[in-house]
C-alpha positions as CSV (number, residue, x, y, z in Angstrom):
1,M,12.8,-1.0,-5.4
2,A,11.5,1.0,-2.5
3,T,10.1,-0.3,0.8
4,L,6.6,1.2,1.1
5,N,3.5,1.0,3.2
6,M,0.1,0.7,1.6
7,V,-0.6,4.5,1.6
8,Q,2.7,5.0,-0.3
9,A,2.0,2.1,-2.7
10,I,-1.4,3.4,-3.6
11,N,-0.1,6.9,-4.1
12,L,2.6,5.5,-6.4
13,A,0.1,3.6,-8.4
14,L,-2.1,6.7,-8.9
15,K,0.9,8.9,-9.8
16,E,2.4,6.5,-12.3
17,E,-1.0,5.7,-14.0
18,M,-1.8,9.4,-14.3
19,E,1.6,10.0,-15.9
20,R,0.9,7.2,-18.3
21,D,-2.7,8.1,-19.2
22,D,-4.0,11.7,-19.2
23,S,-7.6,10.5,-19.2
24,I,-7.4,9.5,-15.6
25,V,-9.0,12.0,-13.2
26,L,-9.2,11.8,-9.4
27,L,-12.2,13.3,-7.5
28,G,-13.4,13.2,-3.9
29,E,-13.6,15.1,-0.7
30,D,-10.2,16.8,0.3
31,V,-8.2,14.7,-2.3
32,G,-6.5,17.9,-3.6
33,K,-5.0,20.4,-1.3
34,D,-5.2,18.2,1.8
35,G,-4.1,15.0,0.0
36,G,-7.1,12.9,1.3
37,V,-8.1,12.0,4.8
38,F,-5.3,9.4,4.9
39,R,-2.9,11.5,2.7
40,I,-3.0,9.0,-0.1
41,T,-3.3,11.6,-2.8
42,E,-0.7,13.9,-1.2
43,G,1.4,15.7,-3.8
44,L,-0.8,14.8,-6.8
45,L,-2.5,18.2,-7.0
46,E,0.9,19.9,-7.3
47,Q,1.9,17.6,-10.1
48,F,-1.3,17.2,-12.1
49,G,-3.3,20.4,-11.3
50,P,-6.9,21.0,-10.3
51,E,-8.4,19.9,-13.7
52,R,-7.3,16.3,-12.9
53,I,-7.3,16.3,-9.1
54,V,-10.8,17.6,-8.2
55,D,-11.9,18.5,-4.6
56,A,-15.5,17.6,-4.5
57,P,-18.3,18.8,-2.1
58,L,-19.5,16.6,0.8
59,A,-21.9,14.7,-1.5
60,E,-21.0,11.1,-2.1
61,S,-23.9,10.6,-4.5
62,G,-22.6,13.5,-6.5
63,I,-19.0,12.3,-6.5
64,V,-20.0,8.9,-7.9
65,G,-22.6,10.3,-10.2
66,A,-20.1,12.7,-11.7
67,A,-17.6,9.9,-12.1
68,I,-20.1,7.8,-13.9
69,G,-20.7,10.6,-16.5
70,M,-17.0,11.0,-16.9
71,A,-16.5,7.3,-17.4
72,A,-19.3,6.9,-20.0
73,Y,-17.7,9.7,-22.1
74,G,-14.1,8.7,-22.3
75,L,-12.4,9.6,-19.0
76,K,-11.1,7.1,-16.4
77,P,-12.2,8.6,-13.0
78,V,-11.0,7.3,-9.7
79,A,-13.4,8.5,-7.1
80,E,-12.5,8.5,-3.4
81,I,-15.1,8.1,-0.6
82,Q,-13.5,9.0,2.7
83,F,-14.9,6.0,4.6
84,M,-17.0,3.0,3.6
85,G,-19.7,4.1,5.9
86,F,-20.2,7.2,3.8
87,I,-20.7,5.3,0.6
88,Y,-24.3,4.4,1.2
89,P,-25.8,7.6,-0.3
90,A,-23.9,6.7,-3.5
91,I,-25.2,3.1,-3.7
92,D,-28.1,4.2,-5.9
93,Q,-25.7,5.6,-8.4
94,I,-23.4,2.6,-8.2
95,F,-26.2,0.0,-8.5
96,S,-28.6,1.7,-10.7
97,H,-26.2,3.2,-13.2
98,A,-22.5,2.3,-13.0
99,A,-23.1,-1.5,-12.7
100,R,-25.7,-1.5,-15.6
101,I,-24.2,0.7,-18.3
102,R,-22.6,-2.1,-20.2
103,A,-25.8,-4.2,-20.2
104,R,-28.2,-1.2,-20.7
105,S,-26.3,0.1,-23.7
106,R,-25.8,-3.4,-25.2
107,R,-22.0,-2.9,-24.9
108,R,-21.9,0.4,-26.7
109,F,-20.7,2.0,-23.5
110,T,-18.7,0.8,-20.6
111,C,-18.0,2.4,-17.2
112,P,-14.2,2.4,-16.6
113,M,-14.2,3.9,-13.1
114,V,-12.8,3.0,-9.7
115,V,-14.4,3.8,-6.4
116,R,-11.7,3.7,-3.7
117,T,-12.8,3.7,0.0
118,P,-11.2,2.7,3.3
119,Y,-13.1,0.0,5.2
120,G,-13.0,-1.9,8.4
121,A,-12.0,-1.5,12.0
122,G,-8.6,-1.1,13.7
123,I,-8.0,2.6,14.1
124,K,-10.6,3.3,16.8
125,A,-12.7,5.6,14.6
126,P,-16.2,7.0,15.3
127,D,-19.5,5.6,14.1
128,L,-19.8,4.9,10.3
129,H,-15.9,5.0,10.0
130,S,-15.3,1.3,10.5
131,E,-17.8,-0.4,8.2
132,S,-17.1,-3.7,6.4
133,T,-20.1,-4.2,4.1
134,E,-18.3,-5.6,1.0
135,A,-21.0,-8.2,0.5
136,L,-23.4,-5.5,-0.6
137,F,-21.3,-4.8,-3.6
138,C,-20.5,-8.5,-4.3
139,H,-24.2,-9.0,-4.6
140,M,-24.6,-6.6,-7.5
141,P,-23.8,-8.0,-11.0
142,G,-21.6,-5.7,-13.1
143,L,-19.3,-4.7,-10.3
144,K,-15.8,-6.0,-9.5
145,V,-14.9,-5.9,-5.8
146,V,-11.2,-5.8,-4.8
147,V,-9.5,-6.0,-1.4
148,P,-5.7,-5.8,-1.3
149,S,-3.9,-7.1,1.8
150,T,-0.3,-5.9,1.2
151,P,1.4,-2.8,-0.3
152,Y,2.7,-4.8,-3.3
153,N,-0.8,-6.1,-4.2
154,A,-2.4,-2.8,-3.5
155,K,-0.3,-1.1,-6.2
156,G,-0.7,-3.9,-8.7
157,L,-4.4,-4.4,-8.1
158,L,-5.1,-0.6,-8.4
159,I,-3.3,-0.5,-11.7
160,S,-5.5,-3.3,-13.0
161,A,-8.6,-1.7,-11.6
162,I,-7.9,1.6,-13.3
163,R,-7.3,-0.2,-16.6
164,D,-10.4,-2.4,-16.4
165,P,-13.3,-1.3,-18.6
166,D,-15.9,-1.9,-15.9
167,P,-16.6,-0.3,-12.5
168,V,-14.4,-1.6,-9.6
169,I,-15.0,-1.1,-5.9
170,F,-11.5,-0.9,-4.4
171,L,-11.6,-1.4,-0.6
172,E,-8.5,-0.5,1.5
173,S,-8.2,-1.6,5.1
174,T,-7.6,1.4,7.3
175,R,-5.8,-1.0,9.7
176,L,-3.3,-1.9,7.1
177,Y,-2.5,1.5,5.7
178,R,0.6,2.0,7.8
179,L,0.8,-1.4,9.6
180,I,3.2,-3.2,7.2
181,K,5.9,-2.4,4.7
182,E,7.3,-4.4,1.9
183,E,9.3,-3.9,-1.3
184,V,7.2,-2.4,-4.1
185,P,8.6,-2.0,-7.6
186,E,8.5,1.3,-9.3
187,G,7.1,1.3,-12.8
188,D,4.5,-0.8,-14.5
189,Y,3.2,-4.1,-13.1
190,A,-0.3,-5.3,-12.7
191,V,-1.8,-7.9,-10.3
192,P,-4.7,-9.5,-12.2
193,L,-8.3,-9.1,-11.0
194,G,-10.1,-12.3,-10.2
195,K,-7.0,-14.2,-9.1
196,A,-6.3,-15.2,-5.5
197,R,-2.8,-15.9,-4.1
198,I,-1.7,-18.7,-1.9
199,A,-0.2,-16.8,1.1
200,Q,1.0,-20.0,2.7
201,E,0.9,-23.6,1.5
202,G,-0.4,-26.5,3.6
203,K,-2.2,-29.8,3.4
204,D,-4.4,-30.3,6.5
205,L,-6.9,-27.4,6.2
206,T,-7.7,-24.3,4.1
207,V,-8.1,-20.9,5.6
208,I,-9.6,-18.2,3.4
209,A,-9.3,-14.5,4.2
210,W,-9.0,-11.1,2.7
211,G,-7.8,-7.6,3.7
212,S,-6.7,-7.2,7.3
213,M,-8.0,-10.6,8.3
214,L,-5.4,-12.3,6.2
215,H,-2.7,-11.2,8.6
216,R,-4.8,-12.4,11.6
217,A,-5.2,-15.7,9.9
218,L,-1.5,-16.1,9.2
219,Q,-0.8,-15.5,12.9
220,A,-3.5,-18.0,13.9
221,V,-2.3,-20.9,11.7
222,E,1.1,-21.1,13.4
223,G,1.5,-24.7,14.4
224,F,-1.0,-26.0,11.8
225,N,-0.2,-27.4,8.4
226,A,-2.6,-24.9,6.9
227,E,-3.0,-23.5,3.4
228,V,-3.9,-19.8,3.6
229,I,-5.7,-18.2,0.6
230,D,-5.7,-14.4,0.2
231,L,-8.7,-13.8,-2.1
232,L,-7.6,-10.3,-3.3
233,T,-10.7,-10.1,-5.5
234,L,-14.1,-11.0,-4.0
235,S,-16.2,-10.5,-7.1
236,P,-15.4,-12.5,-9.1
237,F,-13.6,-14.7,-6.7
238,D,-11.1,-17.3,-7.8
239,M,-13.1,-20.5,-7.7
240,E,-10.2,-22.5,-9.2
241,A,-7.8,-21.6,-6.4
242,V,-10.4,-22.1,-3.6
243,Y,-11.8,-25.4,-4.9
244,G,-8.3,-26.7,-5.7
245,S,-7.2,-26.1,-2.1
246,V,-10.4,-27.6,-0.6
247,K,-10.0,-30.7,-2.7
248,K,-6.4,-31.0,-1.2
249,T,-7.2,-30.3,2.4
250,G,-10.9,-31.2,3.0
251,R,-11.3,-28.7,5.8
252,V,-12.1,-25.0,5.5
253,V,-12.2,-22.0,7.8
254,I,-13.3,-18.6,6.4
255,V,-12.3,-15.5,8.2
256,Q,-14.1,-12.2,7.6
257,E,-14.3,-8.9,9.5
258,A,-17.9,-8.3,8.4
259,P,-20.9,-9.5,10.3
260,K,-21.5,-13.2,9.9
261,T,-25.1,-13.2,8.5
262,C,-25.1,-12.8,4.7
263,G,-21.4,-11.8,4.7
264,F,-19.2,-12.8,1.8
265,G,-18.1,-15.8,3.8
266,S,-21.6,-17.2,3.4
267,E,-21.3,-17.1,-0.4
268,L,-17.9,-18.9,-0.2
269,S,-19.3,-21.5,2.2
270,A,-22.4,-22.1,0.0
271,S,-20.3,-22.4,-3.2
272,I,-17.9,-24.9,-1.6
273,A,-20.9,-27.0,-0.4
274,E,-22.5,-27.0,-3.8
275,D,-19.5,-27.7,-5.9
276,V,-16.9,-29.6,-3.8
277,M,-18.8,-31.0,-0.9
278,M,-17.7,-34.6,-1.5
279,H,-14.2,-33.5,-0.8
280,L,-15.0,-32.1,2.7
281,R,-14.0,-33.9,5.8
282,A,-15.6,-31.4,8.2
283,P,-18.3,-28.6,8.1
284,V,-17.1,-25.3,6.7
285,M,-16.6,-22.9,9.6
286,R,-16.8,-19.1,9.6
287,V,-15.1,-16.7,12.0
288,A,-16.6,-13.3,11.6
289,G,-17.7,-10.0,13.2
290,Y,-20.9,-10.1,15.2
291,D,-24.3,-9.4,13.9
292,T,-24.4,-6.0,15.4
293,V,-23.6,-2.5,14.3
294,M,-19.9,-1.9,14.7
295,P,-19.5,-0.8,18.3
296,L,-17.7,2.4,19.4
297,P,-14.0,2.2,19.8
298,K,-13.7,0.7,23.3
299,L,-15.4,-2.5,22.0
300,E,-13.8,-2.6,18.6
301,D,-11.1,-5.2,19.5
302,Y,-13.8,-7.4,21.0
303,Y,-15.9,-7.2,17.8
304,M,-13.1,-8.1,15.3
305,P,-12.1,-11.7,14.9
306,T,-9.1,-12.3,17.1
307,V,-6.3,-14.8,16.7
308,E,-7.8,-16.8,19.6
309,R,-11.2,-17.0,17.9
310,I,-9.6,-18.1,14.7
311,R,-7.5,-20.8,16.4
312,K,-10.6,-22.1,18.2
313,A,-12.2,-22.6,14.8
314,L,-9.1,-24.3,13.4
315,N,-9.0,-26.7,16.4
316,E,-12.7,-27.4,16.0
317,V,-12.4,-28.3,12.3
318,M,-9.4,-30.5,12.9
319,K,-11.4,-32.7,15.4
320,Y,-13.4,-34.2,12.5
């Protein structure tokens, strides 16, 4: 069992799945010769050749559109968009076609494709390179939205995403790519989609986070008897795990990197209020990015939820 970072774990998942299934095709900007902007596809062109590792033009709508056609006719494409801020031209293809093929064809066709893209702040990148707009994709029926937080889960979730018969948006935190390492098994294992994990057990309050914010949350809860839930899949999210924890603790803090208004934390908060409000001992609190465009690098650390901001929310909830 090797000790890998997230880049290496995702590369291993792609390599092993492509060895197992010759219908899997990778396409995107610079994924071949250059190995991708973060070198995640490094070495795959040499092993699988240009027919399965396709360097695409700078045209995100074309990349996703081609992947949809491949998926509808029997291939399993994994499309890479270099940064989440570049995915917006492809939203028409994703929303109007990929997410609707199953319903439109009355289940005669499915769309087994994955769209991988880095998201979020933490590497001091230019404009449009640090977006965290996952809620856009959670709002569209027909899509699954996955956000791994560790190398182990990144590999297992990507394997599940590739094998899923429907389109999956697979979001990878740029901040986490090389930040942490852990043991990642070689060979076949899958982390199921739609299932959260309890990253830390506790009884006084529930903290819900995903992606890079999970690690900030784990730092912030030191000294609290807090249960920390790593969602892993945002759509569909694991209601059973969330509601079970809320019923136990009665207090909830949600931590997201995205802007606060209409972020995915809003959906979590509303769902908790609708379904388990009688178990709450305090209002649900959200710690989020600000309702502004992601600032340029010098203000990036101020924009992102900090350990101090999260701890302030925890203390506030515990006063009730």
